[in-house]
N, C-alpha and C positions, 0 to 999 in steps of 0.2 A: 789486466796488468796492474799489480800492486804498486809499482813504482810511479804510476801516473798520479799527479796531484789534481785536486778538484779545480774547477774554474774559479771558485772563490779564492782559493789559496794562490793561484797563479796571478789573478788580477790584483789582489791585495799586495802581493809581493812586488808587482810592477808599478803600482801607484805610489807617488811620492807627494810632497807638498806642492809640486808644480802641476799646473793645469795641463791636461792632455786629452785629445779627442778619442772617441771610440774607434775611429778609422785608424789612427796611429797605433792603438793597442792591437787592433785586428791584424795589421801588417806585421807587428812584432811577433804575434803568435801564429801567423799564417792561418788565420781563421776568417770566417765570414763576418763582416761588420755587424750584421743583424744578430748573430750569436753573442758577440761581445757586448753589444748594446743591451740585449735582454738580460745578461748576467749583471751588467752595471746597474740597470734599473732595479734588479732584485737587491743588490748591495745598497742602493740608494734608499729603498724602502726600509732597510734595517739600520739606517743611519751609519753605515760604514764608509760611505763616500759622499762627497758634495758635488753639486752640479751647478754650472752657470751657463747661460745662453749668450752667445756672442755672434756677431756678423761673421760669416765665412769670408776669409780673406780674398778669395778669388772667384767664387761662384756668384752669378747674378741671374735672377729669373725675372723677366718682364720689367727690367730696369731697377729692380730692388735686390739688395744683397740677400742671400739665403742665410738663415740662422743655423748655428751649429752648437751642439752641447759639448762642453768641456768638463772633465771629471778630475778629481783629486781625492786623496785620502782625507777623511774627516779630521779636522784639527781639534784634538782633544784639549780641554782645559782653556780654550780661548773663546771669548765672546765675539759673536759676529759684528 
């Protein structure tokens, strides 16, 4: 189908300056989280997105919060 866009195009269009989880993006596209995470990791390798690790707001394993990765579009022209 020629009208379908690539995962890169879909994800880059969905990402903004706000941090968002891979699970939230997967729900938005009705896709498996593993697929979305794999594509985000590829975009990360090409410096098109940024990632930060945070504590998951609700999940705990063995008394410790589980960590979660959040992604956003790379901020061009800004120093970290």
